[in-house]
Each structure stands twice: as C-alpha cells, then as structure tokens.
C-alpha positions in Angstrom: 0.0 0.0 0.0 1.4 3.4 -1.0 1.8 6.3 1.4 -1.1 8.2 -0.3 -3.4 5.2 0.0 -2.5 4.8 3.7 -3.2 8.5 4.2 -6.6 8.2 2.4 -7.5 5.2 4.5 -6.6 6.9 7.7 -8.7 10.0 6.8 -11.7 7.8 5.9 -11.3 5.9 9.2 -11.1 9.2 11.2 -14.1 10.4 9.4 -16.1 7.3 10.3 -15.0 7.5 14.0 -15.9 11.3 14.2 -19.4 10.5 12.8 -19.8 7.7 15.3 -18.6 9.9 18.1 -21.1 12.6 17.2 -23.9 10.0 17.0 -22.9 8.6 20.4 -22.7 12.1 21.9 -26.3 12.8 20.8 -27.4 9.6 22.4 -25.5 10.3 25.6 -27.0 13.8 25.8 -30.4 12.2 25.4 -29.8 10.0 28.5 -28.2 6.9 26.9 -26.4 4.4 29.0 -22.7 5.3 28.9 -21.5 1.6 29.2 -23.5 0.5 26.2 -22.5 3.5 24.2 -18.8 2.8 24.9 -19.2 -0.8 24.0 -20.7 0.4 20.7 -17.8 2.8 20.1 -15.3 0.0 20.6 -17.2 -2.3 18.3 -17.2 0.4 15.6 -13.4 1.0 16.1 -12.8 -2.8 15.8 -11.3 -3.1 19.2 -11.8 -6.6 20.4 -10.8 -6.2 24.1 -13.5 -5.2 26.5 -14.1 -1.5 27.0 -12.9 -0.1 30.3 -15.4 1.0 32.9 -17.2 4.3 32.2 -17.4 5.0 36.0 -14.3 7.0 36.8 -15.0 7.5 40.5 -14.0 10.7 42.2 -11.8 12.9 40.1 -9.9 16.1 40.5 -8.9 18.7 37.9 -5.3 17.6 38.4 -6.1 14.0 37.3 -7.4 15.1 33.9 -5.5 16.1 30.7 -5.4 20.0 30.3 -7.8 19.9 27.3 -10.4 17.9 29.4 -10.4 20.0 32.6 -13.4 22.0 31.5 -15.7 19.2 32.4 -15.1 20.2 36.1 -17.0 23.4 35.4 -20.2 21.5 34.4 -23.2 21.0 36.6 -24.2 17.6 38.0 -26.0 15.6 35.4 -24.7 17.6 32.5 -23.1 15.9 29.5 -19.9 17.4 28.1 -19.5 18.5 24.5 -17.6 16.1 22.3 -14.0 16.4 23.3 -11.4 15.5 20.6 -7.7 14.9 21.3 -4.9 12.7 19.9 -6.2 9.7 21.8 -9.7 9.8 20.3 -13.1 11.3 21.3 -14.3 11.8 24.8 -17.8 12.3 26.3 -18.3 12.9 30.0 -21.3 13.0 32.2 -20.8 14.6 35.6 -22.8 12.6 38.2 -22.1 14.8 41.2 -19.8 17.5 42.4 -18.4 18.2 45.8 -15.7 20.4 47.4 -13.4 18.6 49.8 -12.7 20.2 53.2 -9.4 22.1 53.5 -8.1 19.7 56.2 -8.3 16.9 53.7 -6.7 18.9 50.9 -3.8 20.2 53.0 -1.3 17.5 52.1 -2.1 17.6 48.4 -1.7 21.4 48.5 1.6 21.1 50.2 2.8 18.6 47.7 1.7 20.7 44.8 3.4 23.8 46.2 6.6 21.8 46.9 6.7 20.5 43.3 6.0 24.0 41.8 8.9 25.5 43.9 11.2 22.7 42.9 10.4 23.2 39.2 10.8 27.0 39.6 14.2 26.5 41.3 15.3 24.0 38.6 14.3 26.4 35.8 16.3 29.3 37.5 19.3 27.1 37.8 19.1 25.9 34.2 18.7 29.5 32.9 21.6 30.8 35.0 24.1 28.4 33.4 25.4 29.1 29.9 27.4 26.2 28.6 30.1 26.9 26.0 32.3 24.5 24.0 36.0 25.1 24.5 38.0 23.5 21.7 41.2 24.1 23.5 40.1 21.7 26.2 40.3 18.9 23.8 43.8 19.9 22.3 45.0 19.6 18.8 43.6 17.1 16.5 45.7 14.0 16.2 46.6 12.9 12.6 44.8 9.9 11.3 46.6 6.6 11.4 47.1 4.9 8.0 48.3 1.3 7.5 52.0 1.3 7.3 52.5 4.6 9.2 54.7 4.6 12.3 52.7 5.5 15.6 52.6 9.1 16.6 54.0 9.7 20.1 51.6 11.4 22.5 52.0 15.2 23.0 52.2 16.7 26.4 
C-alpha cells in the first residue's frame, strides 16, 4: 500500500469515527447508557478487548489532561460536548460534584506547592548556566593513522 493510499484510508477511518462519536454524543445527551455507548464505540473501532469502565469514580482537576479539565465546570447531570484529542473522542457526564474540606486537601496542596517551587528552582538554575564549547580543552587534532605509518608519540 502506498503512502497516499494509507493517508486516504486513515482519513476515511477518522471520518467514520468522528461521525460515530457525534452520534454517540447525541445519544449520551439524550440520556443513553454510557456503558452501552462505549461498547458500541469499541465495536465500531474494531477493538476486540473489553471496554474499560465508564465510571471514573471521584476525580480532581489535576487528574485530567489539560484539554479535558473544562468538564469540572459542568453542573451535576450535565453531558460534556464532544472532546477531541490525539487519543480519540471523549464524552463525560458529571454525576455529582463536591468540594473537599481544607483539612483533607492540605497534604495535596503542600505537595503541589513543593513541586512548583522545585520546578521553579530548577528552571532558574538551568537559565543561569550558559554552557560553551572550549575546543582548547580537547587539544589539537591527532593525525589519522594509516596502514604502514609509524605510531605518533603522544604530545604533552
């Protein structure tokens, strides 16, 4: 198969999957069962292994990819718009929403702040160093050895 044919086949496959994702999104927004919809999506994609669970449990913003964080701004019971990224199409339904008490979040906040300070410090260190190549450090180039040539004594 030529590269052009592969490209054409990939584009056709992507078009089929986008159409299927849009159809499944409409069904999800109308109250469809997410597990059944996901199974249908996997069948359409030709994925033989069982689809993962559609119940993600309790999630936090930090647990989602940046392009999917907007789902945390939805209201309980709301279905997200169709989200497209390099891994495929995503549809979320927010079951419930709660804010955890500060005393439960303190350790996570400390860890996040610690990681941010560390990253900031590492960036400052990296930006303060300016590496340069010093050819003198390596000395003069040695002549290439050819068959039959006497060895060159080392220079000091």
